[in-house]
GUTI-726315 format. One record per atom (N, C-alpha, C): residue number from 1; residue in one letter; atom name; x, z, y. Coordinates in pm, 1 decimal, always signed. Each point is the difference from the previous one (the first is absolute). Example, Ala and Ser with C-alpha at 12.3 -4.5 7.8 and 13.67 -1.06 7.14 Angstrom:
2
1/A/N/+1319.0/+780.0/-569.0
1/A/CA/-89.0/+0.0/+119.0
1/A/C/+90.0/+0.0/+120.0
2/S/N/-35.0/-72.0/+105.0
2/S/CA/+82.0/+6.0/+119.0
2/S/C/-77.0/+73.0/+109.0
***
This chain:
201
1/M/N/-6176.4/-4520.1/+7834.3
1/M/CA/+144.8/+61.3/-94.9
1/M/C/-31.1/+111.0/+46.5
2/T/N/+37.2/+93.9/-142.7
2/T/CA/+14.1/+145.6/+21.6
2/T/C/+132.5/+49.9/+5.8
3/D/N/-0.7/+142.9/+82.8
3/D/CA/+97.3/+45.5/-7.8
3/D/C/+41.3/+92.7/-113.6
4/T/N/+133.5/-41.7/-46.9
4/T/CA/+19.5/+70.0/-111.5
4/T/C/+126.3/+110.8/+37.9
5/A/N/-40.7/+134.2/-56.6
5/A/CA/+133.8/+85.0/+43.9
5/A/C/+133.9/-64.3/-99.4
6/A/N/+123.0/+21.5/+107.2
6/A/CA/+93.2/-20.3/-63.7
6/A/C/+43.6/+102.0/-118.4
7/A/N/+64.7/-50.7/-125.7
7/A/CA/+26.1/+82.5/-99.0
7/A/C/+129.6/+62.7/+55.1
8/P/N/-16.0/+172.3/-23.3
8/P/CA/+102.5/+40.3/+47.8
8/P/C/+143.1/-11.6/-90.1
9/K/N/+81.6/+5.0/+80.8
9/K/CA/+131.5/-80.1/-86.7
9/K/C/+74.6/+150.9/-53.7
10/A/N/+27.1/-72.4/-134.2
10/A/CA/+67.8/+105.3/-103.2
10/A/C/+100.4/+73.6/+37.2
11/Q/N/+15.5/+139.5/-14.2
11/Q/CA/+114.3/+68.7/+74.0
11/Q/C/+136.7/-33.8/-84.3
12/R/N/+79.9/-34.5/+66.0
12/R/CA/+115.4/-27.8/-126.0
12/R/C/+96.4/+170.0/-27.1
13/R/N/+2.9/+43.1/-81.9
13/R/CA/+53.7/+119.8/-11.1
13/R/C/+171.4/+10.6/+12.6
14/P/N/+48.7/+72.5/+105.0
14/P/CA/+111.1/-2.7/+21.9
14/P/C/+80.0/+14.3/-131.7
15/A/N/+131.8/-87.2/+10.8
15/A/CA/+89.8/+4.9/-94.4
15/A/C/+57.5/+92.4/-31.6
16/Q/N/+28.4/+82.2/-62.6
16/Q/CA/+127.8/+131.4/-32.5
16/Q/C/+113.3/-3.0/+11.3
17/K/N/+63.8/+54.9/+93.0
17/K/CA/+142.1/-8.0/+77.6
17/K/C/+73.7/+40.3/-135.9
18/Y/N/-31.0/+79.2/-98.8
18/Y/CA/+85.8/-12.3/-115.4
18/Y/C/-66.1/-26.2/-106.5
19/P/N/+43.5/-122.8/-49.4
19/P/CA/-55.0/-60.4/-157.1
19/P/C/+27.1/+94.0/-86.0
20/G/N/-120.1/+3.3/-71.8
20/G/CA/+36.8/+98.4/-127.8
20/G/C/+14.4/-99.1/-147.8
21/I/N/+141.0/-34.6/+17.4
21/I/CA/+20.6/-90.2/-111.8
21/I/C/+124.3/+60.7/-85.0
22/P/N/-16.5/+24.7/-153.3
22/P/CA/+104.9/+72.5/-38.6
22/P/C/+109.3/-98.5/-36.8
23/T/N/+107.2/+65.3/+5.4
23/T/CA/+107.4/-54.2/+27.3
23/T/C/+86.5/+31.8/-123.9
24/V/N/-2.2/+129.6/-33.5
24/V/CA/+78.3/+60.3/-144.2
24/V/C/-99.8/+48.5/-87.0
25/T/N/+53.6/+19.6/-109.7
25/T/CA/-59.0/+69.7/-123.7
25/T/C/+36.2/+143.6/-30.8
26/V/N/-72.0/+81.1/-34.8
26/V/CA/+11.7/+114.3/-27.9
26/V/C/+64.6/+17.5/-180.6
27/P/N/+131.4/+30.9/-11.5
27/P/CA/+67.5/+13.1/-148.2
27/P/C/-78.3/+82.1/-90.3
28/D/N/-0.5/-10.8/-133.9
28/D/CA/-62.5/+64.9/-66.4
28/D/C/+11.5/+126.5/-38.7
29/E/N/-73.3/+112.0/-16.9
29/E/CA/+19.7/+134.3/+9.5
29/E/C/+131.2/+41.5/-75.8
30/S/N/+16.0/-68.8/-100.6
30/S/CA/+150.3/+28.3/-62.2
30/S/C/+101.8/-12.7/+59.5
31/E/N/-1.4/-82.0/+112.6
31/E/CA/+112.5/-23.3/+61.0
31/E/C/+6.0/+64.1/+176.2
32/L/N/-85.8/+71.3/-29.8
32/L/CA/-43.0/+102.0/+161.7
32/L/C/+78.8/+120.7/-6.7
33/G/N/+50.6/+88.4/+106.6
33/G/CA/+68.5/+125.2/-17.1
33/G/C/-134.4/+78.0/+9.5
34/P/N/+75.3/+110.4/+4.3
34/P/CA/-106.7/+138.3/+10.9
34/P/C/-106.6/+41.6/+146.8
35/C/N/+97.7/-78.2/+85.5
35/C/CA/-58.8/+1.2/+150.3
35/C/C/-142.8/-94.9/-2.4
36/M/N/+54.6/-123.5/-40.4
36/M/CA/-109.9/-89.6/+8.5
36/M/C/-97.7/+4.9/-125.9
37/L/N/+31.1/+75.5/-94.0
37/L/CA/-127.0/+32.5/-88.1
37/L/C/-74.6/+133.2/+54.8
38/A/N/-1.3/+23.4/+90.7
38/A/CA/-23.1/+116.3/+36.9
38/A/C/-131.2/-85.0/+101.2
39/L/N/+6.8/-70.7/+51.4
39/L/CA/-79.2/-71.5/+124.0
39/L/C/-109.3/-69.1/-77.4
40/S/N/-116.2/-40.1/+42.7
40/S/CA/-112.9/-63.8/-41.6
40/S/C/+39.3/-109.5/-6.0
41/A/N/-72.6/-156.2/-44.6
41/A/CA/+14.6/-129.0/-49.6
41/A/C/+8.4/-62.2/+127.1
42/L/N/-75.0/+17.6/+108.7
42/L/CA/+7.0/+14.7/+115.9
42/L/C/+105.2/+31.7/+116.9
43/R/N/+30.4/+94.3/-2.6
43/R/CA/+144.8/+38.6/+93.8
43/R/C/+108.5/-59.4/-76.5
44/R/N/+25.6/-20.5/-164.7
44/R/CA/+88.6/-79.2/-45.7
44/R/C/+22.8/-122.4/+42.3
45/R/N/-122.1/-61.5/+3.4
45/R/CA/+32.0/-152.8/+84.4
45/R/C/+51.6/-8.7/+151.0
46/F/N/-75.8/+119.8/+70.5
46/F/CA/+71.4/-17.6/+126.8
46/F/C/+117.5/+37.6/+10.0
47/V/N/+58.7/+73.7/-88.8
47/V/CA/+140.9/+35.2/+2.7
47/V/C/+64.6/-113.1/-32.8
48/M/N/-30.2/-58.8/-124.0
48/M/CA/+68.0/-125.1/+9.4
48/M/C/+23.4/-155.1/+79.8
49/E/N/-124.8/+20.8/+77.6
49/E/CA/+21.1/-73.4/+104.8
49/E/C/+54.2/+20.2/+109.8
50/L/N/+4.2/+136.9/+33.6
50/L/CA/+87.2/+22.2/+118.3
50/L/C/+93.5/+19.6/-31.6
51/A/N/+55.5/+1.9/-145.2
51/A/CA/+159.6/-36.9/-28.1
51/A/C/+48.6/-111.4/-15.5
52/S/N/-78.1/-110.9/-38.2
52/S/CA/+59.6/-98.2/-50.1
52/S/C/-76.4/-134.2/+85.3
53/G/N/-84.0/+53.4/+64.7
53/G/CA/-56.9/-106.5/+75.1
53/G/C/+61.9/-44.4/+139.6
54/P/N/-32.9/-115.3/+70.0
54/P/CA/+8.2/-15.4/+140.0
54/P/C/+10.7/+134.7/+95.6
55/G/N/+107.4/+17.8/+68.9
55/G/CA/+10.3/+84.7/+94.3
55/G/C/-46.2/-31.2/+108.0
56/G/N/+41.9/+87.8/+140.2
56/G/CA/-37.8/-18.0/+128.6
56/G/C/-136.8/+35.3/+39.5
57/Y/N/-33.6/-22.8/+128.1
57/Y/CA/-77.9/+63.4/+47.6
57/Y/C/-143.1/+5.2/-46.9
58/G/N/-76.4/+70.7/-1.6
58/G/CA/-98.2/-0.4/-112.7
58/G/C/-3.9/-9.1/-119.4
59/S/N/+129.6/+43.3/-49.4
59/S/CA/+7.5/-20.8/-162.2
59/S/C/-51.3/+114.0/-66.3
60/E/N/-48.9/+121.8/+38.8
60/E/CA/-60.6/+112.9/-82.6
60/E/C/-124.2/-40.0/-11.7
61/V/N/-97.6/-56.4/+161.0
61/V/CA/-113.6/-39.1/-43.6
61/V/C/-37.0/-130.1/-112.5
62/R/N/+100.3/-67.9/+21.0
62/R/CA/+0.7/-136.1/-101.4
62/R/C/+22.7/+72.1/-154.8
63/A/N/+66.9/+94.0/+13.2
63/A/CA/+33.6/+43.2/-183.7
63/A/C/-135.3/+92.9/-48.4
64/A/N/-57.6/+43.3/+130.4
64/A/CA/-111.3/+90.5/-11.9
64/A/C/-105.1/-103.7/-79.9
65/R/N/+4.7/-116.6/+98.4
65/R/CA/-140.4/-83.3/-33.3
65/R/C/+55.2/-89.9/-128.0
66/A/N/+72.4/-38.7/-38.2
66/A/CA/+64.2/-30.4/-108.8
66/A/C/-17.5/+70.2/-126.8
67/A/N/+11.7/+88.8/+37.2
67/A/CA/+39.1/+134.5/-131.9
67/A/C/-183.1/-11.4/-38.5
68/G/N/-112.1/-6.1/+107.6
68/G/CA/-130.9/+22.7/-33.8
68/G/C/-113.0/+64.3/+97.9
69/Y/N/+99.0/+74.6/+84.3
69/Y/CA/-83.4/+50.2/+131.0
69/Y/C/-104.8/-53.5/+75.4
70/S/N/-82.5/+40.3/+15.0
70/S/CA/-70.9/-81.2/+99.5
70/S/C/-103.0/+24.0/+92.0
71/G/N/-97.8/-91.6/+97.9
71/G/CA/-18.0/+65.7/+131.0
71/G/C/+78.6/-109.3/+91.5
72/D/N/-32.8/+38.6/+139.4
72/D/CA/+41.7/-87.3/+103.8
72/D/C/+139.9/+69.0/-4.0
73/D/N/+90.0/-79.3/+99.7
73/D/CA/+129.0/+30.5/+42.3
73/D/C/+39.7/+136.1/+28.7
74/A/N/-112.8/+61.8/+93.9
74/A/CA/+51.9/+82.0/+50.1
74/A/C/-21.2/+169.3/-124.2
75/T/N/-79.9/-38.9/-93.9
75/T/CA/-27.0/+96.3/-108.1
75/T/C/+70.4/-2.1/-110.7
76/V/N/+76.8/-134.4/-30.0
76/V/CA/+139.2/-14.2/-97.1
76/V/C/+98.7/+50.1/+41.4
77/K/N/+25.2/-9.9/+139.5
77/K/CA/+90.7/+76.9/+65.4
77/K/C/+6.8/+105.3/-22.0
78/Q/N/-101.5/+55.9/+30.9
78/Q/CA/-10.8/+166.3/-16.1
78/Q/C/+24.7/+24.4/-157.3
79/Q/N/-41.3/-53.1/-106.7
79/Q/CA/+12.6/+14.3/-104.3
79/Q/C/+142.7/+3.6/-73.0
80/A/N/+73.7/-91.6/+109.3
80/A/CA/+164.0/-35.1/-70.3
80/A/C/+59.6/+110.2/+58.1
81/Y/N/-32.8/+43.9/+126.0
81/Y/CA/+91.5/+132.2/+69.7
81/Y/C/-36.9/+93.7/-52.9
82/K/N/-132.3/+35.9/-109.4
82/K/CA/-0.5/+133.1/-43.3
82/K/C/+92.3/-11.9/-130.2
83/A/N/-3.7/-132.6/-78.8
83/A/CA/+42.7/-21.1/-95.0
83/A/C/+199.3/-8.3/+15.3
84/M/N/+24.9/-41.9/+56.7
84/M/CA/+135.5/+27.9/+54.9
84/M/C/+57.2/+135.1/+41.8
85/H/N/-115.2/+89.1/+34.6
85/H/CA/+43.5/+145.3/+51.0
85/H/C/-40.0/+109.7/-130.8
86/D/N/+36.0/-92.8/-121.4
86/D/CA/-75.0/+96.2/-97.7
86/D/C/+115.8/+14.0/-85.4
87/A/N/+6.8/+108.8/-70.2
87/A/CA/+121.0/+54.3/-48.4
87/A/C/+61.5/-59.1/-122.9
88/K/N/-127.2/-32.2/-61.1
88/K/CA/+45.2/-70.6/-123.4
88/K/C/+25.7/-140.7/-15.5
89/V/N/-15.0/-78.4/+122.4
89/V/CA/-26.9/-89.5/+36.6
89/V/C/+176.6/-42.0/+56.9
90/Q/N/+48.8/+99.1/+76.7
90/Q/CA/+122.4/-5.9/+46.8
90/Q/C/+90.0/-7.3/-84.6
91/D/N/-29.8/+101.6/-135.9
91/D/CA/+100.9/+39.3/-105.3
91/D/C/+13.7/-165.4/-75.1
92/A/N/-134.3/-51.5/-22.1
92/A/CA/+10.8/-92.4/-87.9
92/A/C/+55.2/-103.0/+117.6
93/L/N/+20.6/-40.4/+98.2
93/L/CA/+96.1/-90.0/+63.8
93/L/C/+129.0/+20.7/+2.1
94/R/N/+39.7/+111.2/-25.9
94/R/CA/+143.8/+55.9/-24.2
94/R/C/+18.5/-68.0/-114.9
95/E/N/-79.1/+19.1/-115.1
95/E/CA/+35.6/-16.8/-129.7
95/E/C/+4.7/-175.3/-15.8
96/V/N/-94.9/-65.4/+59.4
96/V/CA/-33.8/-146.1/-29.2
96/V/C/+136.3/-31.5/+82.7
97/G/N/+5.2/+20.9/+142.1
97/G/CA/+118.7/-49.9/+85.0
97/G/C/+184.1/+19.9/-71.0
98/G/N/-28.2/+100.1/-104.6
98/G/CA/+139.3/+34.9/-17.8
98/G/C/-10.0/-98.5/-115.5
99/K/N/-62.7/-33.7/-56.7
99/K/CA/+8.2/-114.1/-149.7
99/K/C/+26.6/-155.4/+99.7
100/L/N/-49.2/-27.7/+98.9
100/L/CA/+11.2/-120.1/+48.7
100/L/C/+158.6/+8.5/+61.5
101/I/N/+78.9/+120.1/+31.6
101/I/CA/+79.5/-5.4/+54.5
101/I/C/+103.5/-47.7/-88.1
102/R/N/+13.9/+141.1/-144.0
102/R/CA/+65.4/-42.0/-140.2
102/R/C/+9.3/-153.8/+8.4
103/A/N/-137.4/-94.1/-9.5
103/A/CA/-23.8/-103.4/-44.1
103/A/C/+103.7/-107.6/+88.6
104/S/N/-9.9/+33.1/+99.0
104/S/CA/+65.5/-74.0/+102.9
104/S/C/+125.8/+5.0/+14.5
105/A/N/+43.3/+122.1/-35.4
105/A/CA/+166.3/+29.5/+6.8
105/A/C/+71.1/-94.1/-154.0
106/F/N/-94.9/-26.1/-97.0
106/F/CA/+100.5/-82.3/-93.6
106/F/C/-10.4/-109.8/+52.9
107/A/N/-96.4/-90.4/+79.9
107/A/CA/+39.5/-96.8/+81.9
107/A/C/+91.0/-57.2/+52.2
108/A/N/+12.0/+140.6/+106.7
108/A/CA/+121.1/+4.3/+102.4
108/A/C/+140.5/+16.6/-30.2
109/I/N/-12.0/+69.5/-157.4
109/I/CA/+125.2/-10.9/-85.4
109/I/C/+41.8/-162.8/-33.7
110/R/N/-102.2/-43.6/-48.2
110/R/CA/+7.0/-158.3/-49.0
110/R/C/+70.4/-61.8/+120.7
111/Q/N/-64.7/+17.7/+96.4
111/Q/CA/+54.2/-70.3/+135.6
111/Q/C/+137.9/+19.2/+24.9
112/T/N/+37.8/+130.0/-26.4
112/T/CA/+119.5/+31.0/+110.5
112/T/C/+91.0/-77.1/-134.2
113/E/N/-43.3/+9.1/-129.8
113/E/CA/+100.8/-52.1/-75.8
113/E/C/+37.6/-135.4/-20.8
114/L/N/-111.1/-87.4/+16.0
114/L/CA/+41.1/-160.1/+68.9
114/L/C/+76.0/-16.4/+97.6
115/I/N/+6.0/+116.2/+81.9
115/I/CA/+61.8/-12.9/+157.1
115/I/C/+143.2/+11.8/-71.7
116/A/N/-39.0/+100.1/-29.3
116/A/CA/+190.1/+101.4/-52.0
116/A/C/+58.8/-129.4/-91.5
117/N/N/-33.5/-132.3/-84.3
117/N/CA/+0.9/-71.7/-86.0
117/N/C/+42.4/-153.3/+81.5
118/N/N/-12.7/+6.2/+102.6
118/N/CA/+2.9/-103.9/+79.9
118/N/C/+107.3/+16.1/+119.8
119/L/N/+162.7/-41.8/-33.1
119/L/CA/+52.2/+2.1/+59.1
119/L/C/+34.9/-37.2/+134.6
120/N/N/-94.9/-111.2/+1.6
120/N/CA/-42.0/-100.5/+132.1
120/N/C/-86.8/+98.9/+116.5
121/H/N/-75.3/+106.5/-58.2
121/H/CA/-106.2/+87.2/+66.5
121/H/C/+57.2/+42.3/+127.6
122/R/N/-8.9/+45.4/+119.9
122/R/CA/+53.5/+31.0/+113.1
122/R/C/-0.6/+170.3/-62.1
123/D/N/-111.2/+51.5/-51.5
123/D/CA/-18.9/+139.2/-28.8
123/D/C/+57.6/+7.5/-150.6
124/C/N/+83.3/-19.0/-19.9
124/C/CA/+56.9/-35.4/-168.9
124/C/C/+64.5/+173.6/-28.5
125/L/N/+111.0/-19.9/+97.6
125/L/CA/+42.5/+154.9/+2.9
125/L/C/-55.7/+124.2/+15.3
126/K/N/-149.0/-21.9/+68.1
126/K/CA/-57.2/+138.5/+5.9
126/K/C/-74.1/-2.4/-76.4
127/A/N/-68.7/-81.8/-91.5
127/A/CA/-74.5/+34.0/-101.0
127/A/C/+75.6/+14.5/-118.4
128/C/N/+149.4/-35.6/-19.6
128/C/CA/+74.9/+53.6/-112.2
128/C/C/+10.3/+142.4/+47.5
129/L/N/+30.2/+52.9/+138.6
129/L/CA/+50.7/+133.9/-24.2
129/L/C/-191.9/+68.4/-6.5
130/A/N/-76.5/-65.3/+60.6
130/A/CA/-103.7/+96.0/-32.7
130/A/C/-59.2/-1.8/-156.1
131/L/N/+39.9/-49.3/-83.0
131/L/CA/-17.1/-13.0/-147.9
131/L/C/+80.4/+100.3/-57.2
132/M/N/+115.3/-7.5/+44.6
132/M/CA/+127.0/+101.2/-11.8
132/M/C/-30.2/+121.2/+12.9
133/D/N/-74.8/+51.7/+111.7
133/D/CA/-28.3/+102.2/+65.5
133/D/C/-98.8/+67.2/-91.6
134/R/N/-115.5/-119.7/-31.3
134/R/CA/-148.2/+83.4/-99.7
134/R/C/+78.1/+12.5/-121.7
135/G/N/+125.1/-79.9/-43.4
135/G/CA/+18.8/+32.1/-147.4
135/G/C/+103.0/+95.1/-41.7
136/G/N/+52.6/+70.0/+112.3
136/G/CA/+61.9/+120.4/-38.6
136/G/C/+135.9/-10.4/+56.1
137/F/N/+62.4/-133.1/+65.2
137/F/CA/+145.1/-31.6/+24.3
137/F/C/+27.4/-39.1/+140.3
138/A/N/-111.1/+116.7/+112.0
138/A/CA/+14.6/-13.7/+121.7
138/A/C/+170.7/+28.1/+37.5
139/V/N/+21.0/-46.2/+149.1
139/V/CA/+119.7/+46.0/+44.7
139/V/C/+10.5/+160.7/+44.6
140/E/N/+53.6/+47.7/-38.6
140/E/CA/-11.9/+147.1/+62.1
140/E/C/+57.1/+40.7/+151.1
141/T/N/-118.7/+49.6/+41.0
141/T/CA/+33.1/+67.3/+151.3
141/T/C/-5.4/+143.8/+22.4
142/H/N/+93.4/+67.2/+81.6
142/H/CA/-31.9/+135.4/+5.4
142/H/C/-40.1/+65.6/+146.6
143/H/N/-96.7/+41.5/+6.1
143/H/CA/-33.5/+76.0/+146.6
143/H/C/+27.3/+145.4/-10.5
144/T/N/+7.2/+39.1/+136.3
144/T/CA/-21.7/+172.5/-14.3
144/T/C/-74.8/+6.4/+90.3
145/V/N/-142.2/+80.8/-19.6
145/V/CA/-97.7/+15.9/+37.4
145/V/C/-22.1/+156.6/+29.8
146/T/N/-56.4/+52.8/+124.6
146/T/CA/-11.6/+103.4/+32.2
146/T/C/-173.6/+34.9/-44.8
147/V/N/-58.6/+73.1/-70.0
147/V/CA/-169.4/+26.3/-17.5
147/V/C/+11.7/+114.4/+41.6
148/E/N/-148.7/-0.8/+120.3
148/E/CA/-23.8/+123.1/+25.8
148/E/C/-110.7/+32.9/-43.8
149/H/N/-11.1/+112.2/-65.3
149/H/CA/-143.5/+19.8/-63.9
149/H/C/-69.7/+92.3/+98.4
150/K/N/-136.9/-14.2/+0.6
150/K/CA/-107.0/+70.6/+35.7
150/K/C/-98.3/+3.8/-55.1
151/S/N/-59.1/+129.7/-11.0
151/S/CA/-118.5/+35.0/-86.6
151/S/C/-104.5/-76.6/+86.9
152/L/N/-136.5/-22.8/-108.3
152/L/CA/-121.9/-3.9/+52.3
152/L/C/-83.2/+63.7/+113.2
153/D/N/+66.6/+164.6/-30.7
153/D/CA/-40.7/+92.8/+110.0
153/D/C/+82.6/-43.1/+130.2
154/D/N/+139.0/-30.0/+21.1
154/D/CA/+33.2/+13.0/+78.6
154/D/C/-63.6/-181.2/+80.5
155/Q/N/-8.3/-86.0/-43.3
155/Q/CA/-62.5/-143.6/+44.5
155/Q/C/-150.7/+27.9/+63.4
156/A/N/-70.9/+107.5/-85.1
156/A/CA/-109.7/+3.7/+75.9
156/A/C/+15.2/+54.3/+97.8
157/L/N/+90.0/+111.3/+27.7
157/L/CA/-10.4/+108.8/+134.0
157/L/C/+56.3/-108.8/+105.0
158/E/N/+112.6/-94.1/-46.5
158/E/CA/+48.3/-90.3/+82.7
158/E/C/-146.7/-101.9/+112.5
159/A/N/-54.3/-36.8/-107.4
159/A/CA/-94.0/-59.5/+59.4
159/A/C/-113.1/+23.8/+48.1
160/L/N/-15.7/+136.1/-58.3
160/L/CA/-101.4/+78.8/+99.3
160/L/C/+20.7/+54.5/+138.2
161/R/N/+150.3/+1.8/-1.4
161/R/CA/+41.0/+43.7/+132.3
161/R/C/+15.9/-137.9/+121.4
162/T/N/+25.8/-110.9/-95.8
162/T/CA/-4.6/-110.3/+113.9
162/T/C/-149.8/-60.5/+16.1
163/M/N/-62.1/+44.9/-88.6
163/M/CA/-167.9/-68.5/+42.2
163/M/C/-37.7/+99.4/+81.0
164/R/N/-2.5/+137.4/+1.4
164/R/CA/+11.1/+100.3/+113.9
164/R/C/+33.9/-29.0/+132.9
165/S/N/+140.8/-75.3/-18.7
165/S/CA/+79.4/-59.3/+124.8
165/S/C/-89.2/-77.4/+53.6
166/L/N/-51.7/-90.7/-43.0
166/L/CA/-105.5/-108.3/+29.2
166/L/C/-155.3/+22.8/+25.0
167/K/N/-12.3/+90.1/+30.6
167/K/CA/-105.9/+72.6/-5.2
167/K/C/-110.6/-83.7/-110.8
168/A/N/-2.5/+58.1/-115.8
168/A/CA/-76.6/-33.3/-50.8
168/A/C/-101.7/+85.8/-42.2
169/T/N/-153.6/-61.8/+14.5
169/T/CA/-152.9/+88.0/-49.0
169/T/C/+17.2/+79.5/-133.5
170/R/N/-66.4/+78.6/-12.6
170/R/CA/-22.9/+92.7/-54.2
170/R/C/-69.2/-88.5/-133.9
171/E/N/-103.7/-86.9/-22.5
171/E/CA/-16.0/-77.4/-85.0
171/E/C/+105.7/-114.5/-33.0
172/Q/N/+95.3/-32.3/+65.9
172/Q/CA/+119.5/-80.5/-55.4
172/Q/C/+84.7/+57.1/-56.5
173/L/N/+34.3/+149.2/+6.4
173/L/CA/+81.1/+61.6/-76.5
173/L/C/-57.2/+77.8/-135.6
174/V/N/-136.2/-19.2/-26.7
174/V/CA/-50.1/+76.9/-104.2
174/V/C/-0.2/-165.3/-74.0
175/E/N/-22.9/-115.8/+26.3
175/E/CA/-22.8/-112.3/-45.0
175/E/C/+162.0/-55.5/-47.3
176/M/N/+101.4/+108.3/+41.7
176/M/CA/+84.3/-79.7/-26.3
176/M/C/+78.2/+125.5/-121.9
177/F/N/-25.3/+110.7/+34.3
177/F/CA/+32.3/+124.5/-80.2
177/F/C/-100.3/+44.5/-118.2
178/G/N/-97.8/-32.5/+92.7
178/G/CA/-133.6/+90.3/-132.2
178/G/C/-26.2/+124.6/+93.2
179/A/N/-96.6/+53.5/-30.8
179/A/CA/-43.3/+127.6/+24.8
179/A/C/+94.8/+93.4/-26.5
180/N/N/-7.6/+42.3/-89.4
180/N/CA/+73.9/+131.2/-90.9
180/N/C/+145.3/-62.5/+4.1
181/G/N/+63.2/-114.5/+8.5
181/G/CA/+90.7/-27.1/+56.0
181/G/C/+85.2/+27.4/+142.8
182/L/N/-76.0/-34.4/+66.8
182/L/CA/-0.4/+64.6/+140.7
182/L/C/+25.2/+99.9/+28.6
183/V/N/-75.9/+78.3/-31.8
183/V/CA/-20.9/+126.7/+14.9
183/V/C/+139.7/+82.5/-59.7
184/R/N/+44.7/-53.1/-135.4
184/R/CA/+93.3/+25.7/-36.9
184/R/C/+170.4/-17.9/+70.3
185/Y/N/-20.9/-130.1/+79.0
185/Y/CA/+115.0/-17.8/+46.0
185/Y/C/+13.0/+28.1/+118.0
186/E/N/-105.1/+18.8/+84.2
186/E/CA/-34.8/+97.4/+109.9
186/E/C/+68.6/+130.1/+9.7
187/S/N/-15.1/+84.6/-115.4
187/S/CA/+44.9/+105.8/-34.8
187/S/C/+158.8/-27.8/-49.8
188/M/N/+19.6/-67.3/-23.3
188/M/CA/+141.1/+1.3/-55.7
188/M/C/+63.9/-58.0/+133.2
189/L/N/-39.9/-50.2/+98.2
189/L/CA/+73.7/-21.9/+118.1
189/L/C/+4.5/+103.4/+60.0
190/A/N/-116.8/+72.4/+16.3
190/A/CA/+19.7/+105.4/+72.0
190/A/C/+81.9/+118.0/-14.4
191/E/N/+19.7/+11.1/-148.0
191/E/CA/+165.2/+92.0/-36.3
191/E/C/+90.9/-39.9/+52.8
192/T/N/+10.0/-105.9/-26.2
192/T/CA/+147.8/-116.3/+34.2
192/T/C/-10.5/+70.6/+151.6
193/S/N/-64.9/-30.7/+109.6
193/S/CA/+11.7/+64.3/+121.3
193/S/C/+35.9/+98.4/+13.8
194/K/N/-87.1/+108.9/-68.6
194/K/CA/+20.8/+146.8/+7.4
194/K/C/+166.0/+42.4/-45.7
195/L/N/+57.9/-48.1/-136.6
195/L/CA/+150.5/-29.1/-27.9
195/L/C/+85.6/-21.9/+132.7
196/I/N/-31.8/-149.7/+62.5
196/I/CA/+82.1/-46.9/+154.0
196/I/C/+30.9/+124.4/+51.8
197/E/N/-133.0/+42.6/+30.0
197/E/CA/-39.6/+69.7/+135.7
197/E/C/+121.6/+144.1/-15.1
198/G/N/-27.3/+44.7/-138.4
198/G/CA/+30.5/+150.7/-77.2
198/G/C/+206.8/-21.2/+53.2
199/R/N/+38.1/-105.6/-20.2
199/R/CA/+150.3/-43.4/-9.9
199/R/C/+15.3/-18.5/+124.8
200/A/N/-55.9/-39.7/+88.0
200/A/CA/+21.8/-35.3/+157.4
200/A/C/+12.6/+110.3/+64.7
201/T/N/-40.3/+91.1/-20.1
201/T/CA/-18.4/+130.7/+45.2
201/T/C/+77.3/+92.4/-53.4
***
């Protein structure tokens, strides 16, 4: 009887945590807006998967893999992060999202109309009032509102005072106002302090 070496077991590749199964299709270029047209085909698919595909935990990585990004989960996660923080991708998401919202609005109006015409529905009156409001027949109400206007500079100076009182670091202030902006607002704050001191004396 001869000893035979046991054949090594075939190593099973770990299953991908985020499967790359496409769930949506990219419309024809004639149906795309300018923001989507500014993207590569890969990023167009990513935007559509992200906007219309299943959401929840890991949706960005799922959308990236379904769009065609390849690699292990860590690599695809990094690619998805980079794409999500690209200004052109963000513009395209807003463009596609706006279309989805407008399309959903028509379905919502139709459903509201059905409720308004059902006298036995408990929300019939609410639906009627909503349709009247959207149709320009809203019940008029009058409010007296006092509005305090503050310039952007006033708001920035107030924010700078608050952050200083909270002992914010120089790096945090630069991150908040920008290097040039911080110098400008610090100068304005110093001038304001001088004026206050001058009035007090």
